[in-house]
C-alpha positions as CSV (number, residue, x, y, z in Angstrom):
1,M,0.3,-42.8,-29.1
2,T,-1.6,-41.6,-26.1
3,T,-3.1,-45.0,-25.8
4,I,0.2,-46.5,-25.2
5,A,1.0,-43.7,-22.7
6,T,-2.1,-44.4,-20.9
7,R,-1.5,-48.3,-21.0
8,R,2.3,-47.5,-19.6
9,E,0.5,-45.7,-16.9
10,N,-2.1,-47.7,-16.1
11,K,0.5,-50.8,-15.7
12,S,2.6,-48.2,-13.8
13,K,-0.4,-47.6,-11.4
14,L,-1.3,-51.4,-10.9
15,V,2.5,-51.7,-9.9
16,I,2.0,-48.9,-7.3
17,N,-1.0,-50.7,-6.0
18,I,0.5,-53.9,-5.6
19,L,3.5,-52.4,-3.8
20,S,1.4,-50.4,-1.7
21,V,-0.5,-53.7,-0.2
22,A,2.1,-56.2,-0.6
23,V,4.8,-54.3,1.5
24,P,2.7,-53.6,4.2
25,V,1.1,-57.0,4.6
26,A,4.7,-58.8,4.1
27,V,5.7,-56.6,6.9
28,V,3.0,-57.3,9.2
29,G,3.6,-61.2,8.3
30,M,7.1,-60.8,9.1
31,L,6.4,-59.0,12.1
32,A,3.9,-61.8,13.3
33,F,6.3,-64.8,12.9
34,P,7.2,-65.8,16.1
35,N,10.0,-67.3,14.9
36,K,13.1,-65.3,14.1
37,L,16.1,-66.0,11.8
38,D,19.8,-66.1,12.9
39,L,21.8,-64.2,10.8
40,G,24.5,-63.3,13.4
41,S,24.6,-60.9,16.4
42,W,25.2,-57.8,13.6
43,T,21.7,-57.3,13.2
44,K,21.2,-56.2,16.7
45,S,23.1,-52.9,15.8
46,L,20.2,-52.4,12.9
47,S,17.9,-50.9,15.2
48,H,21.0,-47.8,15.3
49,V,21.4,-47.8,11.5
50,I,17.5,-47.8,11.2
51,G,17.5,-44.6,13.3
52,S,20.0,-43.3,11.3
53,I,18.6,-43.6,8.2
54,N,15.1,-41.9,9.5
55,T,17.5,-39.0,10.7
56,L,19.1,-38.8,7.4
57,T,15.5,-38.7,5.6
58,T,14.5,-36.0,7.5
59,F,17.1,-33.9,6.9
60,A,16.7,-34.8,3.0
61,L,13.1,-34.2,3.1
62,L,13.6,-30.9,4.8
63,A,16.3,-30.0,1.9
64,G,13.9,-30.5,-0.6
65,L,11.2,-28.6,0.6
66,I,13.8,-25.6,1.2
67,F,15.1,-26.4,-2.6
68,I,11.9,-26.3,-4.3
69,K,10.8,-23.0,-2.2
70,Q,13.8,-21.5,-3.6
71,K,13.1,-23.0,-7.1
72,K,16.3,-25.1,-7.0
73,V,14.6,-28.0,-8.8
74,V,17.9,-30.0,-9.5
75,Q,18.8,-30.0,-5.8
76,H,15.0,-30.8,-4.9
77,R,15.4,-33.2,-7.3
78,M,18.5,-34.7,-5.7
79,A,17.4,-34.4,-2.1
80,M,13.9,-36.3,-3.0
81,L,15.5,-39.3,-4.6
82,T,17.8,-39.3,-1.9
83,A,15.2,-39.5,0.6
84,F,13.7,-42.0,-1.7
85,A,16.9,-44.2,-1.8
86,L,17.2,-43.9,2.3
87,G,13.5,-45.2,2.3
88,G,14.3,-48.3,0.5
89,L,17.5,-48.5,2.7
90,F,15.4,-48.2,5.7
91,L,12.7,-50.9,4.5
92,V,15.8,-53.5,3.8
93,C,17.0,-53.1,7.4
94,Y,13.7,-52.7,9.2
95,V,12.9,-56.1,7.7
96,I,16.2,-57.9,8.7
97,Y,16.2,-56.5,12.0
98,H,12.5,-57.5,12.5
99,S,13.2,-61.0,11.0
100,T,15.6,-61.5,13.2
101,N,15.3,-60.0,16.5
102,P,12.3,-59.6,19.0
103,A,10.5,-56.8,19.1
104,N,12.1,-54.2,21.7
105,K,9.7,-53.4,24.7
106,F,9.0,-49.8,25.8
107,S,10.2,-49.5,29.2
108,G,8.8,-45.9,30.0
109,E,5.6,-45.6,32.2
110,G,3.2,-42.8,32.9
111,T,2.7,-39.8,30.5
112,A,6.1,-41.0,28.9
113,R,4.4,-44.2,27.9
114,I,1.0,-42.9,26.8
115,F,3.3,-40.1,24.5
116,Y,5.3,-43.0,22.9
117,L,2.4,-45.4,22.3
118,S,0.3,-42.3,20.6
119,L,3.1,-41.4,18.8
120,L,4.0,-45.0,17.7
121,A,0.2,-45.7,16.6
122,T,0.0,-42.6,14.1
123,H,3.6,-43.3,13.1
124,I,2.4,-46.9,12.0
125,G,-1.0,-45.8,10.9
126,L,0.4,-43.0,8.8
127,S,3.4,-45.2,7.3
128,L,0.7,-47.4,5.7
129,V,-0.9,-44.3,4.1
130,V,2.3,-42.7,2.7
131,L,3.8,-45.7,0.8
132,P,1.2,-45.0,-2.3
133,L,1.2,-41.5,-2.0
134,V,5.3,-41.4,-2.2
135,L,5.4,-43.6,-5.1
136,R,2.7,-41.6,-7.0
137,A,4.6,-38.5,-6.3
138,M,7.7,-40.1,-7.3
139,F,6.1,-41.4,-10.6
140,Y,4.6,-38.2,-11.5
141,A,7.6,-36.6,-11.1
142,V,9.8,-39.2,-13.0
143,T,7.3,-39.0,-15.9
144,Q,7.3,-35.2,-15.7
145,Q,3.7,-34.9,-14.9
146,F,4.6,-32.0,-12.7
147,E,0.9,-30.7,-12.2
148,K,-0.3,-33.9,-11.0
149,H,3.2,-34.6,-9.0
150,K,2.3,-31.2,-6.9
151,R,-0.9,-31.7,-6.4
152,I,0.0,-35.6,-4.9
153,A,3.0,-34.1,-2.9
154,K,1.0,-31.9,-1.0
155,F,-0.5,-34.9,0.9
156,A,2.6,-37.1,0.3
157,Y,5.0,-34.6,1.5
158,P,3.6,-33.7,5.3
159,I,3.0,-37.3,5.9
160,W,6.1,-38.5,4.8
161,L,7.9,-36.0,6.8
162,Y,6.0,-36.7,9.9
163,V,6.7,-40.7,9.5
164,S,10.4,-40.0,9.0
165,A,10.3,-37.4,12.2
166,T,8.4,-39.4,14.1
167,G,10.7,-42.7,13.6
168,V,13.4,-40.7,15.0
169,I,11.5,-39.7,17.9
170,V,10.2,-43.4,18.6
171,Y,13.7,-44.4,18.1
172,L,15.0,-42.3,20.7
173,M,12.5,-43.0,23.3
174,L,12.8,-46.6,22.9
175,Y,16.5,-47.0,22.7
176,H,18.1,-44.0,24.5
177,L,15.7,-42.4,26.7
178,F,13.9,-45.7,28.1
179,P,15.9,-48.7,27.3
180,A,14.9,-51.9,27.7
181,K,15.8,-53.1,31.3
């Protein structure tokens, strides 16, 4: 019985590893592709949808933390599943937006530019790190391996929250505080 469970877990970890590499590689490839698809002007509004999704994800993550601290496991599970689903929706919207629109240029200067670029660099760097951590944390939660879930969530959660919250700040700076001229 344990060998079957071990094989299943190994297969699941292999899928997690493949996704953890394939998703960032696909996103980088899509961003580097100079020719954009033409799916219509509606895709221009996706930047605002992405900002909204990041905001909702941040709130779902904060709610998840509050619920688990209060030992409200069912509510914690719902908040974290909501954050995970929003992450999936974010990825779909992000890919559609960036495969149909050129990158927006930050128009701020001086300290604002340095702050923005520093924030963006950490946001992007940690977004690459967080995917395998979140996928593993979700796997352990779904398979009821709660000790492993807790151990990895201690790393995954703050990184995920940072990536989500900085996504909101990047969006606000890029589209509202320093919009392209």
